C-alpha positions as CSV (number, residue, x, y, z in Angstrom):
1,H,-3.1,-34.3,1.5
2,V,-4.5,-31.4,-0.4
3,T,-4.2,-27.7,0.0
4,P,-7.2,-25.7,1.4
5,K,-7.6,-24.1,-2.1
6,Q,-7.7,-27.5,-3.8
7,Y,-10.1,-28.8,-1.1
8,L,-12.6,-25.9,-1.7
9,L,-12.3,-26.3,-5.5
10,N,-13.1,-30.0,-5.2
11,L,-16.1,-29.2,-3.0
12,K,-17.3,-26.7,-5.6
13,L,-16.9,-29.2,-8.4
14,Q,-18.8,-31.8,-6.5
15,K,-21.7,-29.4,-5.9
16,A,-21.6,-28.4,-9.6
17,C,-22.0,-32.1,-10.4
18,Q,-25.0,-32.4,-8.1
19,L,-26.6,-29.3,-9.7
20,L,-25.9,-30.7,-13.2
21,R,-27.6,-34.0,-12.3
22,T,-30.6,-32.5,-10.4
23,T,-31.5,-29.2,-12.1
24,D,-31.9,-27.8,-15.5
25,L,-30.0,-24.6,-14.6
26,P,-27.8,-23.3,-17.4
27,I,-24.2,-24.2,-17.0
28,A,-23.2,-20.6,-16.9
29,V,-25.5,-20.1,-13.9
30,I,-24.0,-23.1,-12.1
31,A,-20.5,-21.9,-12.8
32,G,-21.4,-18.4,-11.4
33,S,-23.0,-19.9,-8.3
34,M,-19.8,-21.9,-7.7
35,G,-17.8,-18.6,-7.8
36,F,-16.4,-18.9,-11.3
37,D,-16.5,-15.6,-13.2
38,D,-15.7,-17.2,-16.5
39,G,-17.9,-20.1,-17.7
40,M,-15.1,-21.3,-20.1
41,A,-12.6,-21.5,-17.2
42,F,-15.2,-23.6,-15.3
43,S,-15.8,-25.9,-18.3
44,K,-12.1,-26.4,-18.9
45,L,-11.4,-27.2,-15.2
46,F,-14.5,-29.5,-15.1
47,K,-13.3,-31.4,-18.2
48,K,-9.7,-31.7,-16.8
49,T,-11.1,-33.1,-13.6
50,Y,-13.9,-35.4,-14.9
51,G,-12.8,-36.1,-18.4
52,C,-16.0,-34.6,-20.0
53,S,-17.6,-31.2,-20.4
54,P,-20.3,-30.2,-18.0
55,S,-23.0,-30.6,-20.8
56,E,-21.7,-34.1,-21.6
57,Y,-21.7,-34.9,-17.9
58,R,-25.3,-33.7,-17.6
59,H,-26.4,-35.7,-20.6
60,R,-24.7,-38.9,-19.5
61,E,-26.0,-38.7,-15.9
62,K,-29.6,-38.0,-17.0
63,A,-29.5,-40.9,-19.5
64,L,-28.7,-43.2,-16.5
65,T,-31.8,-42.2,-14.6
């Protein structure tokens, strides 16, 4: 039971997670490719959703592999 807007946002964040895990693209590039004009807004939303910043997520995920 989510709105279409929230559903699309969730998809974008999941794709961003995949890119953070599998590429070395800068976070600003990933944010832009997900449709975020502001990298800081992307980082704040990412942290609110996943409990860590995109760079922390990338570091943690790469340490697990």
